[in-house]
C-alpha positions as CSV (number, residue, x, y, z in Angstrom):
1,M,-15.2,-63.3,0.4
2,T,-12.1,-65.4,0.0
3,V,-12.4,-67.8,-2.9
4,Q,-10.6,-71.2,-2.5
5,Q,-9.6,-72.7,-5.7
6,P,-10.0,-76.5,-5.9
7,S,-6.8,-78.4,-5.1
8,N,-7.3,-80.8,-8.2
9,P,-8.0,-79.5,-11.6
10,L,-11.5,-80.0,-12.9
11,T,-12.1,-81.8,-16.2
12,P,-15.4,-83.1,-17.9
13,S,-14.5,-86.6,-16.8
14,S,-14.1,-85.6,-13.1
15,T,-17.6,-83.9,-12.9
16,V,-21.1,-84.6,-13.3
17,F,-24.0,-83.0,-15.2
18,T,-27.3,-84.0,-13.8
19,L,-30.9,-83.0,-12.6
20,A,-30.6,-81.6,-9.2
21,S,-32.0,-83.6,-6.3
22,P,-34.0,-81.6,-3.8
23,S,-31.1,-81.0,-1.6
24,Q,-28.7,-80.0,-4.5
25,R,-31.3,-77.6,-5.8
26,T,-31.7,-76.0,-2.3
27,A,-27.8,-75.8,-2.1
28,S,-27.8,-74.1,-5.5
29,W,-30.3,-71.3,-4.3
30,Q,-28.3,-70.8,-1.1
31,L,-25.1,-70.3,-3.3
32,N,-26.8,-68.0,-5.9
33,G,-28.7,-66.2,-3.1
34,A,-25.5,-64.6,-1.8
35,S,-25.6,-62.4,-5.2
36,W,-29.2,-62.3,-6.1
37,A,-31.2,-62.2,-2.6
38,T,-31.0,-58.6,-2.0
39,P,-33.1,-56.7,-1.0
40,M,-34.4,-59.9,0.9
41,S,-32.5,-62.1,3.3
42,L,-31.1,-65.2,2.0
43,S,-33.5,-67.4,3.7
44,A,-36.5,-65.3,2.2
45,Y,-34.9,-65.7,-1.2
46,V,-34.7,-69.6,-0.8
47,A,-38.2,-69.6,0.3
48,R,-39.4,-67.6,-2.7
49,E,-37.5,-69.9,-5.3
50,T,-39.3,-72.9,-3.4
51,H,-42.4,-71.2,-3.9
52,L,-41.8,-70.3,-7.5
53,S,-41.0,-73.9,-8.2
54,A,-44.5,-75.0,-7.3
55,Q,-46.3,-72.7,-9.6
56,A,-48.1,-73.9,-12.9
57,L,-45.3,-73.0,-15.0
58,T,-42.8,-74.9,-13.1
59,N,-44.3,-77.7,-11.2
60,D,-44.6,-81.2,-12.4
61,G,-41.3,-81.5,-13.9
62,L,-42.1,-78.5,-16.4
63,C,-38.9,-76.8,-14.8
64,K,-35.9,-78.7,-14.6
65,Y,-33.1,-77.9,-12.3
66,W,-29.5,-78.7,-13.3
67,V,-26.2,-79.0,-11.5
68,V,-22.7,-79.7,-12.2
69,H,-20.9,-81.4,-9.2
70,P,-17.4,-83.2,-8.7
71,A,-17.9,-86.9,-9.4
72,S,-16.7,-87.7,-6.2
73,D,-18.7,-85.3,-4.2
74,P,-22.3,-84.7,-5.1
75,D,-22.9,-82.3,-2.2
76,T,-20.6,-79.7,-3.6
77,I,-22.4,-77.5,-6.4
78,I,-19.9,-76.2,-9.0
79,A,-22.4,-74.7,-11.4
80,A,-26.3,-74.7,-11.7
81,C,-29.3,-73.6,-13.8
82,E,-32.7,-74.1,-14.7
83,S,-35.0,-74.7,-17.7
84,A,-38.7,-74.0,-17.8
85,R,-40.8,-75.5,-20.8
86,K,-42.9,-73.0,-22.6
87,D,-45.4,-72.8,-25.3
88,V,-43.9,-71.3,-28.5
89,L,-45.7,-70.2,-31.8
90,I,-43.5,-70.4,-35.0
91,W,-44.3,-69.5,-38.7
92,D,-42.2,-69.9,-41.7
93,R,-43.2,-69.8,-45.5
94,D,-42.5,-73.4,-46.2
95,A,-44.0,-75.1,-43.0
96,G,-46.7,-72.3,-42.2
97,F,-47.9,-72.2,-38.5
98,R,-47.2,-74.7,-36.0
99,R,-47.4,-74.7,-32.1
100,A,-44.5,-76.2,-30.4
101,T,-42.4,-75.9,-27.1
102,G,-39.1,-74.3,-26.1
103,Y,-37.1,-73.7,-23.1
104,A,-36.3,-70.8,-21.3
105,I,-33.0,-70.9,-19.3
106,A,-32.5,-69.0,-16.0
107,S,-30.4,-68.6,-13.0
108,V,-27.0,-69.6,-14.5
109,F,-24.6,-69.5,-11.8
110,T,-21.1,-70.7,-11.0
111,N,-19.9,-71.2,-7.3
112,P,-17.2,-68.5,-6.8
113,S,-14.7,-71.2,-5.9
114,Y,-14.8,-72.8,-9.2
115,R,-15.1,-69.7,-11.4
116,R,-12.7,-69.1,-14.6
117,L,-12.5,-72.8,-15.1
118,G,-15.1,-73.0,-17.8
119,M,-17.6,-74.9,-15.5
120,A,-20.5,-72.5,-16.7
121,S,-19.7,-73.2,-20.4
122,F,-19.7,-76.9,-19.7
123,L,-22.9,-76.7,-17.9
124,L,-24.6,-75.1,-20.7
125,R,-23.0,-77.3,-23.4
126,E,-24.2,-80.5,-21.7
127,L,-27.6,-78.6,-21.5
128,Q,-27.5,-78.0,-25.3
129,E,-27.0,-81.8,-25.6
130,W,-29.9,-82.6,-23.6
131,F,-32.2,-80.1,-25.5
132,D,-31.0,-81.5,-28.8
133,G,-31.3,-85.2,-27.7
134,P,-33.9,-87.7,-28.3
135,G,-37.3,-87.6,-26.5
136,R,-37.5,-83.8,-26.5
137,G,-40.6,-84.1,-28.6
138,D,-41.8,-80.7,-30.2
139,A,-39.1,-78.7,-28.4
140,E,-37.7,-76.6,-31.1
141,C,-35.6,-73.8,-29.4
142,S,-34.4,-72.3,-26.2
143,A,-33.7,-68.9,-25.0
144,L,-32.1,-66.9,-22.0
145,Y,-31.7,-63.2,-21.0
146,S,-28.0,-62.5,-20.5
147,D,-26.8,-60.1,-17.7
148,I,-23.0,-60.4,-18.8
149,G,-23.2,-58.8,-22.4
150,R,-23.8,-60.1,-25.8
151,D,-20.6,-62.2,-26.5
152,Y,-20.5,-65.1,-24.0
153,Y,-23.7,-66.8,-24.7
154,G,-23.3,-65.9,-28.3
155,R,-20.3,-67.7,-28.5
156,L,-22.0,-70.7,-26.7
157,G,-24.6,-70.8,-29.5
158,W,-27.3,-68.2,-28.1
159,P,-26.9,-65.3,-30.3
160,S,-28.4,-62.0,-29.1
161,F,-31.4,-60.0,-30.4
162,C,-32.7,-56.6,-30.3
163,S,-33.2,-55.4,-26.7
164,W,-34.9,-52.1,-27.2
165,Q,-36.9,-50.6,-24.3
166,G,-38.7,-47.6,-23.3
167,T,-38.8,-46.3,-19.7
168,L,-41.2,-43.6,-18.1
169,V,-39.3,-41.9,-15.4
170,A,-41.0,-39.9,-12.4
171,Q,-38.8,-36.9,-11.6
172,S,-40.2,-37.1,-8.3
173,I,-42.6,-39.9,-6.7
174,D,-44.7,-37.1,-4.9
175,A,-45.3,-35.1,-8.3
176,V,-46.7,-38.5,-9.6
177,K,-48.8,-39.3,-6.6
178,G,-50.4,-35.9,-7.0
179,M,-50.9,-35.7,-10.7
180,K,-54.3,-35.5,-12.4
181,V,-54.9,-38.2,-14.7
182,S,-55.5,-37.1,-18.3
183,Y,-57.9,-39.9,-19.2
184,P,-60.4,-39.9,-16.1
185,G,-63.1,-42.9,-16.4
186,R,-61.0,-44.4,-19.3
187,T,-59.3,-47.2,-17.4
188,R,-59.8,-49.6,-14.4
189,Y,-57.5,-51.6,-12.6
190,L,-57.6,-55.5,-13.0
191,A,-57.3,-57.9,-10.1
192,T,-55.6,-61.2,-10.5
193,D,-58.7,-63.2,-10.9
194,E,-59.7,-61.3,-14.1
195,I,-56.5,-61.8,-15.9
196,S,-56.4,-65.7,-16.9
197,V,-59.4,-65.1,-19.4
198,L,-57.6,-62.1,-20.9
199,C,-54.4,-64.4,-21.3
200,D,-56.5,-67.0,-23.2
201,Q,-57.9,-64.3,-25.5
202,D,-54.4,-62.8,-26.1
203,V,-53.0,-66.3,-26.9
204,A,-56.0,-66.9,-29.4
205,L,-55.3,-63.6,-31.1
206,L,-51.6,-64.2,-31.4
207,E,-52.1,-67.7,-33.0
208,Q,-54.5,-66.0,-35.5
209,K,-51.7,-63.5,-36.3
210,F,-49.2,-66.4,-36.9
211,K,-51.7,-68.5,-38.8
212,A,-52.3,-65.5,-41.3
213,G,-48.8,-65.4,-42.1
214,F,-46.0,-62.7,-42.4
215,G,-45.4,-62.6,-46.2
216,D,-41.8,-63.0,-46.0
217,D,-39.1,-65.7,-46.0
218,K,-38.1,-65.3,-42.5
219,T,-38.9,-67.8,-39.6
220,H,-41.1,-66.0,-36.9
221,V,-41.3,-67.1,-33.4
222,A,-43.0,-65.9,-30.2
223,F,-43.5,-67.4,-26.5
224,A,-47.1,-67.7,-25.9
225,P,-48.3,-65.1,-23.3
226,T,-50.2,-67.8,-21.3
227,W,-51.6,-67.5,-17.9
228,A,-49.3,-69.7,-16.3
229,Q,-46.5,-67.5,-17.7
230,V,-48.0,-64.5,-16.3
231,A,-49.0,-66.0,-12.9
232,W,-45.4,-67.0,-12.5
233,H,-44.5,-63.4,-12.4
234,F,-47.4,-62.4,-10.1
235,A,-46.4,-65.1,-7.5
236,R,-42.8,-63.7,-7.6
237,C,-43.4,-60.1,-6.9
238,Q,-46.4,-60.8,-4.4
239,F,-44.0,-63.2,-2.3
240,M,-41.4,-60.1,-2.3
241,A,-44.3,-57.6,-1.4
242,G,-45.5,-59.8,1.3
243,E,-41.9,-60.3,2.7
244,M,-40.7,-56.7,2.4
245,F,-43.8,-54.7,3.2
246,G,-46.5,-57.1,4.4
247,R,-48.8,-55.9,1.8
248,E,-51.0,-57.6,-0.8
249,I,-50.6,-56.5,-4.6
250,E,-54.1,-55.8,-5.5
251,R,-53.6,-54.2,-9.0
252,R,-52.3,-56.6,-11.3
253,G,-53.1,-54.6,-14.6
254,V,-55.2,-52.0,-16.0
255,I,-58.0,-52.3,-18.8
256,T,-59.8,-49.7,-20.9
257,T,-63.5,-49.2,-20.0
258,S,-64.2,-50.1,-23.8
259,G,-62.5,-53.5,-22.9
260,K,-60.5,-53.3,-26.1
261,S,-57.0,-52.6,-24.6
262,W,-55.4,-53.9,-21.5
263,A,-51.9,-54.4,-19.8
264,Y,-50.7,-56.5,-16.9
265,F,-47.5,-55.7,-14.9
266,D,-44.9,-56.9,-12.7
267,H,-43.8,-54.9,-9.6
268,D,-40.1,-55.3,-9.4
269,F,-38.8,-54.2,-6.0
270,R,-35.2,-55.1,-6.8
271,E,-35.0,-52.8,-9.6
272,N,-37.5,-50.3,-8.2
273,K,-39.8,-50.2,-11.2
274,I,-43.1,-51.6,-12.6
275,K,-42.3,-53.7,-15.7
276,I,-45.0,-53.9,-18.2
277,L,-45.4,-57.8,-18.9
278,R,-47.8,-57.3,-21.7
279,I,-50.0,-54.6,-23.5
280,V,-52.9,-56.0,-25.9
281,S,-54.8,-53.7,-28.0
282,L,-57.8,-54.8,-30.0
283,H,-57.9,-51.5,-32.1
284,D,-56.2,-51.2,-35.4
285,E,-52.7,-49.8,-34.8
286,T,-53.3,-46.9,-37.2
287,S,-56.5,-45.6,-35.2
288,P,-56.0,-42.7,-33.0
289,E,-58.1,-44.4,-30.3
290,T,-55.2,-47.0,-30.2
291,D,-52.7,-44.4,-29.3
292,E,-55.0,-42.7,-26.6
293,E,-56.0,-45.9,-25.1
294,I,-52.3,-47.4,-24.6
295,A,-51.3,-43.9,-23.3
296,A,-54.2,-44.2,-20.7
297,L,-52.8,-47.7,-19.8
298,L,-49.3,-46.5,-19.4
299,E,-50.4,-43.4,-17.2
300,A,-52.5,-45.9,-14.9
301,A,-49.4,-48.0,-14.5
302,M,-47.4,-44.9,-13.6
303,V,-50.0,-44.1,-10.8
304,E,-49.6,-47.6,-9.5
305,A,-45.9,-47.3,-9.6
306,A,-46.0,-44.4,-7.6
307,E,-48.4,-45.9,-5.0
308,W,-45.4,-48.5,-4.3
309,N,-42.9,-45.7,-4.4
310,L,-41.6,-47.0,-7.6
311,P,-40.3,-44.1,-9.9
312,K,-40.3,-46.0,-13.3
313,V,-42.4,-47.9,-15.7
314,L,-40.7,-50.1,-18.3
315,V,-41.8,-51.4,-21.7
316,W,-39.7,-53.9,-23.5
317,D,-39.5,-53.9,-27.3
318,P,-42.0,-50.9,-27.8
319,D,-43.1,-50.4,-31.4
320,R,-44.2,-47.0,-33.2
321,V,-47.5,-47.1,-31.4
322,Y,-46.0,-47.8,-28.0
323,E,-43.3,-45.2,-28.3
324,K,-45.9,-42.6,-29.4
325,A,-48.1,-43.5,-26.5
326,M,-45.3,-43.2,-24.1
327,K,-44.4,-39.8,-25.6
328,M,-48.1,-38.7,-25.3
329,V,-47.8,-39.4,-21.5
330,T,-44.9,-37.1,-21.2
331,D,-46.4,-34.3,-23.1
332,K,-49.2,-34.3,-20.7
333,H,-47.2,-34.6,-17.7
334,K,-44.1,-32.6,-17.3
335,E,-43.1,-34.4,-14.2
336,I,-42.5,-37.5,-16.2
337,D,-39.6,-38.2,-18.7
338,V,-39.3,-41.0,-21.2
339,V,-35.9,-42.8,-22.1
340,F,-35.7,-45.0,-25.0
341,D,-32.2,-47.2,-25.0
342,S,-31.1,-50.7,-25.7
343,R,-30.3,-52.9,-23.0
344,E,-26.5,-53.7,-23.0
345,D,-25.8,-54.6,-19.3
346,G,-28.6,-56.9,-18.5
347,S,-31.6,-58.9,-19.6
348,I,-30.3,-59.1,-23.3
349,P,-32.6,-61.6,-25.2
350,S,-30.4,-64.5,-26.5
351,F,-32.1,-67.4,-28.7
352,R,-31.1,-70.8,-30.1
353,W,-32.9,-73.2,-32.5
354,R,-32.6,-77.0,-31.4
355,G,-29.4,-78.4,-33.1
356,G,-28.0,-75.0,-33.3
357,A,-29.6,-73.9,-36.7
358,D,-28.7,-70.7,-37.9
359,C,-30.7,-67.6,-36.3
360,G,-29.9,-65.1,-39.0
361,N,-33.4,-65.3,-40.6
362,T,-35.4,-65.5,-37.2
363,V,-37.6,-62.7,-36.2
364,W,-38.5,-63.0,-32.3
365,E,-42.0,-61.6,-32.1
366,E,-43.8,-60.1,-28.9
367,N,-40.5,-60.0,-26.8
368,H,-42.0,-58.5,-24.1
369,Y,-41.3,-58.8,-20.3
370,Y,-43.8,-61.7,-19.9
371,C,-41.0,-63.9,-21.7
372,W,-38.5,-63.3,-19.0
373,C,-37.8,-65.8,-16.0
């Protein structure tokens, strides 16, 4: 594609940062879809983004769509992004627990004709001013996931955090499809209509953890794993499953028969893997039963992945218990490997407090895939 540079230099005074009109929002999706639509068509991509804008997480102004355009030409999109308002849990030694809101920034994109002119930086600095301005109420922070390394967004005020992950990898799909499960009768799959109650229970448990405090001098923060957040992921992958395969996703997660451990997952047909949105266990983490139940959940997720010809199951921010459970799966199934590494090329978590307060003393809890958008 030939990139035409603008004939007149762009300056802040010659551009406008604003909430997108419906037509500007669609134009933004058509622009960034040229890079992000695959494996769907561009028209399907725009239809998916339209569908996602009407979910409980995003409708009624909860997700705002932003554009930069030339002051003289509102139909030309220079840069764009979106910001979704989310529930946040915060604890620090001085103030204790509070429930607030934050913003998740996504789909940062610059029109190829206007790249290398500082337009994305201008967009994000203007967005910071909006975040920090009057009328934001209890919104205390914002986060994004960088696909362009750690430095760029760090310089703009969103320093990166740990991006540790674990991936179960099938040596072949057929081997996993034919494998004998190690925990027969230990789990069953969850349908969509079962998960909202589990999300409410999960949020209540996480609130209890934050109210109990952490016994240190750090500030702890977590995005609440609400049903609205999880349902947005379900809507996204179901749209793609219907568009690409004409199929309904029936298995949205898995729960142990004890009812004390469960997980929900996202079918990612772009990256060809199942991504664990969230794992919850009511057992004490030192109990051997905890390891076995989480291993059973991960094994069931691997079986579901194989049913969709997806060779991997991904877990973000695995702790000692999750790492042990993943190794237990590979010990029982020689046709599955596990890889632990840090994300350096994509989805690097980056965080900013309102006003640009220092993040050096911040602990981002529960940074699992449900947070991504």
